[in-house]
N, C-alpha and C positions, 0 to 999 in steps of 0.2 A: 346633307353636308357635302360639300365639294372638296376636292383635293386642296389642301392648304388652308381650309376654313376650319378654325378651331372653336367657333362659336356653337355651343350646344343648342339644339332646337327643341329638346324635350318632347319628342314625339310629333312635332309639327313640321311640315315641309317648308313653311314660311309663306306659302301661297294663300293660305286662308287666315281669316282674322282670329286672333287669340283673345277672346273676350272672357276667358275664365269659366265658361259654361261647359258642363259635361253633357254631351248629347248621347242618348242611347243609340245603339246600332240596331236597326230593325232586322228581324230574322224572318225571312220569307216563309209563308206556309205555317206559321205557328201563331195560333190565336190565343187570346187570353182565356182564363177559366170562366166558363159560363155557369151562371147560377140559374137553376130552373125558376120559373115564375111562381110556381106553387109546388109544395111537396106532395108526393104521392104516398099514400099509405097512412099518414097521420100518426096517431099514437101507437098503433100496432107496429109500424115500421120502426119507430123509435125504440120501442121495447125489444124488438128483435135485434136492433143494433147493439144494445147494451146487455143482452141476456147472457152472453158468455162471461162477461166481466162480473155480472151479478152472481152467476153460478160459482165462479171462483171465490168471490167474497163470502158467499154462503157456505161453501165447502170449508174455507179457513175458519169461519166462526164455529161451524159444527165440530170441526176437528179440535180446535184449541179449547173452546168453552165446554163442550159436552164430551170431549174425548171420543168423538164418533168417526174416527178415520176409516174404520172398516165399512161403515154403511153410508158415510157422507157423500160418496161418489154418485149417489142417486141424483143429486142436484144437477149433475152434468147432463142428465137426460131432459131437463126442463127446456133448453133452447130447441131441441128437436120436437118436443111436444108442442111448444108454442108455434113452431113452423107448421106442424101438421094441423093444429087448430086453426091457424090463419088460412091455410089452404082449404079447409073445410068450410070456412065462412064465405070464401069467394066462390 
């Protein structure tokens, strides 16, 4: 916008074509998320990933259904035991 020019440019300098297309601004040095070709670990890795959530669900079930709040904490040892068992297998 020049002095005395009241015409809004809406973010464009007027030198480039305004075709209504929004173009992304490239960010140098930032690649996209890469997905590995194949997963490593298979079923055991998946079980390890959800073991803490499963332990929490089991704790809640033991606590509410069986009123086992005092001894239900034992299920939180399961993820560690699974990890130890997995290390012994390898």
